[in-house]
C-alpha positions as CSV (number, residue, x, y, z in Angstrom):
1,X,0.1,-22.0,22.3
2,X,-0.3,-24.6,19.6
3,X,1.8,-24.7,16.4
4,X,-1.4,-24.3,14.4
5,X,-2.5,-21.2,16.3
6,X,0.9,-19.6,16.1
7,X,1.1,-20.3,12.4
8,X,-2.3,-18.7,11.8
9,X,-1.4,-15.6,13.9
10,X,2.0,-15.4,12.3
11,X,0.4,-15.3,8.8
12,X,-2.1,-12.7,9.9
13,X,0.6,-10.5,11.5
14,X,2.9,-11.1,8.6
15,X,0.3,-10.0,6.1
16,X,-0.2,-6.7,8.0
17,X,3.5,-6.0,8.2
18,X,4.0,-7.1,4.5
19,X,1.4,-4.5,3.4
20,X,3.4,-1.8,5.2
21,X,6.7,-3.1,3.8
22,X,5.4,-3.3,0.2
23,X,3.8,0.1,0.3
24,X,6.9,1.8,1.6
25,X,9.1,-0.1,-0.9
26,X,6.9,0.7,-3.9
27,X,6.3,4.3,-2.8
28,X,10.0,5.1,-2.2
29,X,11.2,3.4,-5.4
30,X,8.5,5.1,-7.4
31,X,9.6,8.4,-6.0
32,X,13.2,7.7,-7.3
33,X,15.0,6.0,-4.4
34,X,17.0,3.0,-5.5
35,X,15.1,-0.2,-5.3
36,X,17.6,-1.8,-2.9
37,X,17.4,1.2,-0.4
38,X,13.7,1.3,-0.8
39,X,13.5,-2.4,0.0
40,X,15.6,-2.0,3.1
41,X,13.4,0.9,4.3
42,X,10.2,-1.1,3.6
43,X,11.5,-4.1,5.5
44,X,12.6,-1.9,8.4
45,X,9.1,-0.3,8.6
46,X,7.4,-3.7,8.5
47,X,9.9,-5.3,10.9
48,X,9.4,-2.9,13.7
49,X,5.7,-3.3,13.4
50,X,6.0,-7.1,13.1
51,X,8.4,-7.4,16.1
52,X,5.8,-5.8,18.3
53,X,2.8,-7.7,16.8
54,X,4.5,-11.1,17.0
55,X,6.0,-10.6,20.4
56,X,2.7,-9.4,21.8
57,X,0.2,-11.7,20.1
58,X,1.8,-14.6,18.2
59,X,4.6,-15.7,20.4
60,X,3.5,-14.0,23.6
61,X,4.8,-15.3,26.9
62,X,4.6,-14.2,30.5
63,X,7.8,-12.2,30.0
64,X,7.6,-8.8,28.3
65,X,9.6,-8.2,25.1
66,X,13.2,-7.3,26.1
67,X,16.7,-6.7,24.7
68,X,17.5,-10.3,24.1
69,X,14.5,-10.8,21.8
70,X,15.2,-7.5,20.1
71,X,18.9,-8.5,19.5
72,X,17.9,-11.9,18.1
73,X,15.2,-10.3,16.0
74,X,17.8,-7.7,14.6
75,X,20.2,-10.5,13.7
76,X,17.6,-12.5,11.9
77,X,16.2,-9.4,10.2
78,X,19.6,-8.4,8.9
79,X,20.2,-11.8,7.4
80,X,16.8,-12.1,5.8
81,X,17.0,-8.5,4.5
82,X,20.2,-9.3,2.8
83,X,18.6,-12.2,1.0
84,X,15.4,-10.2,0.2
85,X,17.3,-7.2,-1.1
86,X,19.6,-9.3,-3.2
87,X,16.6,-11.1,-4.8
88,X,14.6,-8.0,-5.4
89,X,17.6,-6.2,-6.8
90,X,18.4,-9.1,-9.2
91,X,14.9,-9.1,-10.5
92,X,14.9,-5.3,-10.9
93,X,18.2,-5.3,-12.8
94,X,17.4,-8.2,-15.0
95,X,13.7,-7.8,-15.7
96,X,12.7,-4.3,-14.6
97,X,11.3,-2.3,-11.7
98,X,7.7,-3.3,-12.1
99,X,8.7,-7.0,-12.2
100,X,10.6,-6.5,-9.0
101,X,7.5,-5.0,-7.4
102,X,5.6,-8.1,-8.4
103,X,8.4,-10.5,-7.3
104,X,8.8,-9.0,-3.9
105,X,5.7,-10.7,-2.4
106,X,7.0,-14.1,-3.6
107,X,10.4,-13.5,-2.2
108,X,9.0,-12.3,1.1
109,X,6.6,-15.3,1.3
110,X,9.5,-17.8,1.0
111,X,11.4,-15.8,3.7
112,X,8.3,-15.8,5.9
113,X,8.5,-19.6,6.3
114,X,12.1,-19.3,7.5
115,X,11.2,-16.4,9.7
116,X,8.4,-18.3,11.4
117,X,10.7,-21.1,12.6
118,X,13.4,-18.6,13.6
119,X,10.9,-16.6,15.6
120,X,9.3,-19.6,17.2
121,X,12.4,-21.4,18.2
122,X,14.9,-18.6,18.8
123,X,13.7,-15.0,18.8
124,X,10.7,-15.2,21.1
125,X,11.6,-18.2,23.3
């Protein structure tokens, strides 16, 4: 599959998982859960959905998704979640909860670029 097609599919699948991630984060933090814990929960919900979507459609191969891809995905997810949670938490502490909700999409967009290349060249290869 070409880089352009994979990029387009990754954006589409990423948008779907981001919606789930953002809704869970905002919903849980609005309900009183700490922003950092809500962010991790949101990213986890989006990640599981995204792992399947990208493994099935974006970076599909003749091999089914397996443990190796899941382990690599988990390692990348943990690293990116640490960065995301730190960034969202910093905005929340310094500017406020609503600002953190608005900053989350920007933080996630920057991390999506990194995630694409990690996914293409390491997770799903």
